[in-house]
Backbone as JSON, one array per atom type, in Angstrom:
{
  "sequence": "MTSLTLVRRIRARPQIVFDAVTTAEGIAQWWGPDAGPVLLAEADPRVGGRYRLRFRMLDSTEHETSGEFLEIARPERIVMSWRWKGGIEDPGESRIEITLKAVAEGTELTFTHSQLHDEETRRSHEEGWTGSLDKLEAHFRSENTRENIDSR",
  "N": [[-17.06, -10.72, 8.22], [-15.03, -7.83, 7.77], [-14.07, -4.34, 7.32], [-11.64, -1.66, 6.52], [-10.94, 1.81, 6.07], [-8.75, 4.23, 5.11], [-7.56, 7.5, 4.7], [-5.3, 9.69, 2.96], [-3.31, 12.55, 2.34], [-1.01, 13.1, -0.17], [2.04, 14.45, -1.1], [2.58, 14.56, -4.01], [1.94, 14.12, -7.47], [-0.81, 12.22, -8.88], [0.14, 10.26, -10.84], [2.77, 9.72, -10.02], [2.43, 8.8, -7.33], [0.89, 6.55, -7.98], [2.86, 4.88, -9.25], [4.46, 4.43, -6.93], [2.88, 2.85, -5.36], [2.45, 0.62, -6.86], [4.72, -0.46, -8.13], [7.62, -2.56, -7.68], [9.95, -1.19, -6.92], [8.88, 1.19, -5.89], [7.15, 0.35, -3.87], [8.96, -0.79, -2.08], [9.97, 1.35, -0.75], [8.14, 2.15, 1.24], [6.5, 0.16, 2.46], [5.34, -1.63, 5.14], [4.81, -1.53, 8.72], [6.45, -0.25, 10.41], [9.75, 1.21, 11.05], [11.21, -0.81, 10.04], [13.02, -2.82, 7.44], [12.08, -3.34, 4.08], [12.44, -6.52, 2.75], [12.07, -8.0, 0.44], [10.67, -7.3, -2.62], [8.38, -7.71, -5.11], [6.73, -7.08, -8.06], [4.21, -7.13, -10.61], [2.56, -5.07, -12.16], [-0.14, -5.33, -13.52], [-3.32, -6.28, -14.84], [-4.05, -9.45, -13.5], [-1.42, -9.85, -13.01], [1.08, -10.54, -10.51], [2.08, -9.91, -7.09], [4.56, -9.78, -4.53], [5.65, -9.41, -1.25], [7.98, -9.0, 1.3], [8.73, -8.12, 4.65], [10.65, -6.83, 7.44], [10.01, -6.2, 10.77], [10.7, -3.85, 13.38], [10.84, -5.41, 15.77], [12.11, -7.61, 14.88], [10.54, -9.6, 13.79], [9.44, -11.27, 10.83], [7.43, -10.79, 7.98], [5.3, -11.83, 5.36], [3.46, -11.26, 2.35], [1.18, -11.73, -0.4], [-0.34, -11.46, -3.66], [-2.73, -10.7, -6.24], [-2.99, -8.45, -8.92], [-6.0, -7.18, -9.55], [-7.47, -5.18, -10.69], [-6.5, -2.41, -12.76], [-6.28, 0.94, -13.22], [-4.71, 3.21, -14.48], [-4.03, 6.6, -13.75], [-5.52, 6.31, -11.39], [-6.71, 4.14, -9.94], [-6.35, 1.15, -8.19], [-6.85, -2.3, -7.63], [-6.39, -5.09, -5.65], [-5.83, -8.48, -4.6], [-5.16, -9.94, -1.46], [-3.06, -11.77, 0.68], [-1.73, -13.24, 3.45], [1.39, -14.96, 3.95], [1.2, -18.15, 5.04], [-1.05, -17.6, 6.53], [-1.15, -16.58, 9.08], [-1.58, -13.94, 10.2], [-4.01, -13.35, 9.12], [-6.44, -15.52, 8.31], [-7.55, -15.81, 5.66], [-8.12, -14.84, 2.22], [-8.05, -11.42, 1.34], [-9.08, -8.05, 0.23], [-7.78, -5.24, -1.41], [-8.29, -1.92, -2.21], [-7.27, 0.93, -3.82], [-7.59, 4.3, -4.35], [-6.77, 7.18, -6.25], [-6.84, 10.64, -6.26], [-6.45, 13.69, -7.86], [-5.47, 16.57, -6.14], [-5.04, 19.96, -4.93], [-2.74, 19.87, -3.23], [-1.41, 17.66, -4.2], [-2.09, 14.56, -4.22], [-4.94, 12.84, -3.16], [-5.29, 9.99, -1.41], [-7.14, 7.16, -1.11], [-7.56, 4.42, 0.81], [-8.71, 1.26, 1.08], [-9.13, -1.68, 2.85], [-10.67, -4.65, 2.6], [-12.93, -7.43, 3.37], [-11.74, -8.56, 5.59], [-11.11, -10.93, 8.17], [-12.08, -10.65, 10.96], [-13.03, -8.39, 13.63], [-10.72, -8.09, 15.37], [-8.68, -8.67, 13.51], [-9.1, -6.65, 11.69], [-8.41, -4.39, 13.33], [-5.67, -4.84, 13.78], [-4.69, -4.8, 11.13], [-5.34, -2.06, 10.49], [-3.67, -0.69, 12.2], [-1.21, -1.43, 11.13], [-1.38, -0.58, 8.4], [-1.74, 2.18, 8.84], [0.81, 2.82, 9.84], [2.35, 2.18, 7.55], [1.26, 3.89, 5.54], [1.8, 6.36, 6.75], [4.54, 6.25, 6.33], [4.67, 6.36, 3.57], [3.66, 8.94, 3.13], [5.7, 10.36, 4.41], [7.84, 9.78, 2.88], [7.43, 11.15, 0.39], [7.4, 13.75, 1.39], [10.09, 14.03, 1.94], [11.2, 13.92, -0.6], [11.85, 15.76, -3.66], [9.44, 17.85, -3.49], [8.15, 19.87, -4.97], [8.69, 19.39, -7.62], [7.34, 16.87, -7.76], [4.67, 17.52, -7.61], [4.06, 19.53, -9.47], [3.49, 19.85, -13.11], [1.03, 18.51, -13.78]],
  "CA": [[-16.04, -9.94, 7.42], [-15.05, -6.35, 8.06], [-13.12, -3.59, 6.46], [-11.07, -0.4, 7.03], [-10.59, 2.79, 5.11], [-7.79, 5.28, 5.46], [-7.39, 8.62, 3.62], [-4.11, 10.46, 3.12], [-2.86, 13.55, 1.34], [0.31, 12.83, -0.51], [2.58, 15.65, -1.79], [2.98, 14.09, -5.28], [0.81, 13.94, -8.38], [-1.27, 10.79, -8.85], [1.03, 9.38, -11.6], [3.94, 9.4, -9.19], [1.93, 7.98, -6.24], [0.51, 5.3, -8.58], [4.08, 4.13, -9.29], [4.91, 4.16, -5.61], [2.0, 1.83, -4.84], [2.28, -0.57, -7.76], [6.03, -1.06, -8.64], [8.55, -3.05, -6.64], [10.82, -0.16, -6.43], [8.06, 2.11, -5.15], [6.63, -0.33, -2.67], [10.07, -1.02, -1.17], [10.17, 2.62, -0.01], [7.2, 2.56, 2.29], [5.69, -0.94, 2.88], [5.62, -2.16, 6.48], [4.21, -0.69, 9.64], [7.39, 0.61, 11.25], [11.02, 1.53, 10.27], [12.01, -2.0, 9.56], [13.22, -2.84, 6.05], [11.47, -4.3, 3.09], [13.44, -7.49, 2.37], [11.73, -8.55, -0.84], [9.55, -6.57, -3.29], [8.22, -8.11, -6.51], [5.39, -6.64, -8.54], [3.91, -7.14, -12.02], [1.4, -4.24, -12.08], [-1.12, -5.42, -14.68], [-4.4, -7.24, -14.45], [-3.59, -10.8, -13.55], [-0.1, -9.8, -12.56], [1.2, -10.9, -9.09], [3.03, -9.19, -6.23], [4.97, -10.47, -3.31], [6.37, -8.56, -0.37], [8.41, -9.54, 2.71], [9.37, -7.07, 5.43], [11.08, -7.17, 8.78], [9.7, -5.23, 11.73], [11.81, -3.59, 14.39], [10.9, -6.42, 16.72], [12.8, -8.68, 14.24], [9.71, -10.46, 13.11], [9.29, -11.09, 9.39], [6.0, -11.04, 7.53], [5.26, -11.93, 3.91], [2.2, -11.21, 1.79], [1.3, -11.77, -1.83], [-1.65, -11.34, -4.16], [-2.86, -10.54, -7.62], [-3.62, -7.21, -9.36], [-7.35, -7.43, -10.08], [-7.92, -3.98, -11.61], [-5.49, -1.35, -12.82], [-6.74, 2.06, -14.0], [-3.63, 4.29, -14.25], [-3.35, 6.65, -12.45], [-6.52, 6.57, -10.38], [-7.38, 3.04, -9.18], [-5.72, -0.23, -8.07], [-7.48, -3.24, -6.8], [-5.65, -6.32, -5.62], [-6.11, -9.42, -3.53], [-4.1, -9.88, -0.31], [-3.01, -12.95, 1.49], [-0.5, -13.42, 4.32], [2.0, -16.23, 3.85], [0.95, -19.02, 6.22], [-2.28, -17.27, 7.12], [-1.01, -16.4, 10.58], [-2.16, -12.69, 10.57], [-5.4, -13.39, 8.75], [-6.52, -16.83, 7.71], [-8.08, -15.97, 4.33], [-7.82, -13.8, 1.23], [-8.89, -10.2, 1.43], [-9.06, -7.28, -0.98], [-7.27, -3.86, -1.18], [-8.57, -0.95, -3.21], [-6.59, 2.24, -3.72], [-8.07, 5.26, -5.28], [-5.98, 8.34, -6.25], [-7.51, 11.75, -6.84], [-5.65, 14.89, -7.92], [-5.88, 17.67, -5.36], [-4.01, 21.03, -4.97], [-1.51, 19.52, -2.53], [-0.86, 16.54, -4.86], [-2.96, 13.37, -4.34], [-5.77, 12.24, -2.07], [-5.19, 8.56, -1.49], [-8.1, 6.45, -0.27], [-7.06, 3.07, 0.91], [-9.67, 0.36, 1.72], [-8.78, -3.16, 2.92], [-11.97, -5.29, 2.89], [-13.0, -8.91, 3.57], [-10.91, -9.0, 6.65], [-11.66, -12.05, 8.87], [-12.86, -10.23, 12.06], [-12.64, -7.14, 14.2], [-9.35, -8.07, 15.79], [-7.85, -8.6, 12.34], [-9.23, -5.21, 11.23], [-7.64, -3.39, 14.17], [-4.3, -5.04, 13.53], [-4.36, -4.24, 9.78], [-5.5, -0.66, 10.54], [-2.39, -0.17, 12.8], [-0.16, -1.7, 10.08], [-1.52, 0.26, 7.25], [-1.56, 3.51, 9.27], [2.22, 3.06, 9.85], [2.83, 2.19, 6.22], [0.89, 5.07, 4.84], [2.66, 7.46, 7.28], [5.91, 6.21, 5.68], [4.5, 6.86, 2.17], [3.66, 10.41, 3.19], [7.01, 10.99, 4.77], [8.7, 9.57, 1.59], [7.24, 12.24, -0.55], [7.88, 14.98, 2.08], [11.52, 14.1, 1.87], [11.58, 14.0, -2.04], [11.69, 17.2, -4.16], [7.95, 17.93, -3.58], [7.59, 20.79, -6.0], [8.73, 18.6, -8.83], [6.41, 15.75, -7.77], [3.35, 18.15, -7.65], [4.03, 20.28, -10.79], [3.34, 19.04, -14.29], [-0.07, 17.67, -13.78]],
  "C": [[-16.15, -8.46, 7.75], [-14.08, -5.64, 7.17], [-12.62, -2.3, 7.16], [-10.83, 0.51, 5.9], [-9.76, 3.94, 5.71], [-7.63, 6.23, 4.36], [-6.13, 9.41, 3.96], [-3.98, 11.43, 2.02], [-1.4, 13.39, 1.09], [0.84, 14.0, -1.42], [3.28, 15.14, -3.16], [1.73, 13.9, -6.2], [0.43, 12.48, -8.48], [-0.43, 9.85, -9.62], [2.2, 8.92, -10.83], [3.51, 8.5, -8.06], [1.52, 6.61, -6.79], [1.72, 4.41, -8.65], [4.55, 3.59, -7.88], [4.05, 3.01, -4.98], [1.82, 0.53, -5.71], [3.63, -1.18, -8.15], [6.79, -1.62, -7.44], [9.42, -2.02, -6.01], [10.08, 0.88, -5.59], [7.67, 1.56, -3.86], [7.73, -0.5, -1.64], [10.46, 0.24, -0.37], [9.34, 2.85, 1.14], [6.44, 1.38, 2.93], [6.18, -1.39, 4.24], [5.25, -1.14, 7.49], [5.17, 0.19, 10.49], [8.69, 0.87, 10.41], [11.85, 0.42, 9.85], [12.04, -2.05, 8.04], [12.29, -3.71, 5.26], [12.59, -5.22, 2.56], [13.25, -8.05, 0.94], [10.5, -7.75, -1.39], [9.49, -7.09, -4.74], [6.8, -7.63, -6.85], [5.32, -6.64, -10.1], [2.57, -6.43, -12.11], [0.54, -4.24, -13.36], [-2.18, -6.44, -14.21], [-3.93, -8.67, -14.6], [-2.13, -10.93, -13.09], [-0.03, -10.04, -11.02], [2.21, -9.95, -8.41], [3.33, -10.11, -5.06], [5.9, -9.48, -2.54], [6.79, -9.23, 0.9], [9.09, -8.35, 3.42], [9.71, -7.53, 6.85], [10.65, -5.96, 9.68], [10.76, -4.97, 12.67], [11.91, -4.6, 15.52], [11.59, -7.69, 16.17], [11.9, -9.82, 13.63], [9.54, -10.17, 11.64], [7.89, -11.49, 8.94], [6.04, -10.94, 5.92], [3.79, -12.01, 3.44], [2.33, -11.34, 0.26], [-0.17, -11.7, -2.31], [-1.53, -11.1, -5.66], [-3.53, -9.14, -7.88], [-4.94, -7.6, -10.13], [-7.85, -6.34, -11.02], [-6.8, -2.91, -11.55], [-6.11, -0.21, -13.74], [-5.83, 3.21, -13.76], [-4.11, 5.63, -14.59], [-4.32, 6.77, -11.28], [-6.95, 5.41, -9.58], [-6.56, 1.74, -9.27], [-6.56, -1.1, -7.15], [-6.71, -4.48, -6.78], [-6.02, -7.22, -4.4], [-4.98, -9.41, -2.59], [-4.19, -11.22, 0.51], [-1.71, -13.05, 2.17], [0.02, -14.8, 4.09], [1.73, -17.06, 5.19], [-0.38, -18.65, 6.88], [-2.36, -16.95, 8.59], [-1.81, -15.07, 10.94], [-3.56, -12.65, 10.22], [-5.59, -14.67, 7.94], [-6.94, -16.94, 6.26], [-7.55, -14.9, 3.36], [-8.67, -12.61, 1.44], [-8.52, -9.3, 0.23], [-8.62, -5.81, -0.56], [-7.67, -3.11, -2.39], [-7.94, 0.43, -2.91], [-7.09, 3.11, -4.72], [-7.22, 6.6, -5.08], [-6.66, 9.49, -6.96], [-6.63, 13.03, -6.82], [-6.21, 16.04, -7.07], [-4.82, 18.76, -5.44], [-2.74, 20.59, -4.34], [-0.86, 18.32, -3.19], [-1.94, 15.5, -5.1], [-3.64, 13.03, -3.07], [-5.83, 10.78, -2.35], [-6.24, 8.02, -0.66], [-7.74, 5.04, -0.33], [-8.09, 2.21, 1.74], [-9.22, -1.06, 1.71], [-10.08, -3.81, 3.46], [-11.88, -6.73, 3.02], [-12.02, -9.42, 4.5], [-11.68, -9.99, 7.57], [-12.51, -11.56, 10.06], [-12.34, -8.91, 12.54], [-11.22, -7.01, 14.64], [-8.35, -7.94, 14.59], [-7.92, -7.17, 11.66], [-8.4, -4.23, 11.96], [-6.15, -3.58, 13.81], [-3.84, -4.53, 12.18], [-4.5, -2.7, 9.82], [-4.19, -0.07, 11.19], [-1.23, -0.32, 11.8], [-0.24, -0.75, 8.96], [-1.36, 1.74, 7.61], [-0.04, 3.75, 9.3], [2.84, 3.09, 8.4], [2.53, 3.44, 5.45], [1.5, 6.33, 5.45], [4.06, 7.47, 6.68], [5.74, 6.65, 4.24], [4.46, 8.36, 2.22], [4.98, 10.99, 3.46], [8.04, 10.79, 3.58], [8.59, 10.74, 0.71], [7.45, 13.6, 0.1], [9.37, 15.15, 1.92], [12.07, 14.2, 0.33], [11.43, 15.51, -2.39], [10.15, 17.42, -4.47], [7.43, 18.82, -4.71], [7.65, 20.08, -7.35], [7.63, 17.56, -8.94], [5.0, 16.3, -7.88], [3.13, 18.81, -9.02], [3.8, 19.29, -11.92], [2.17, 18.06, -14.29], [-0.46, 17.37, -15.2]]
}
């Protein structure tokens, strides 16, 4: 088993970023490694609640994942299980932890995906999550950033 950790600075306060990473509406704005669309976004952001996402990549392949929210500490921490539909990309269940910390620019987001099957799976997920988190950063750059950062 292996893991990866990515850190990003998001130009929005933690409460807003929290909603972007836990609600269906928020996730639909950034999930997926490239500019392909999110086709389905369902989320029940509470301990024991489930989520399900399906996205299409620019190469026309579709991917679906689902899991359970294991820990919710608004607005600073989310832990959830992760499993690909059909187990093609990774044969087992893994774990995602997201921590959000207020900083002058908005939020420092630390994203850890652990319990990945092997090094090849880790590399593939790192590429995918890098693309997704780049989209999350870009989403908040295109929003009214002053409003998203003020009113801590």
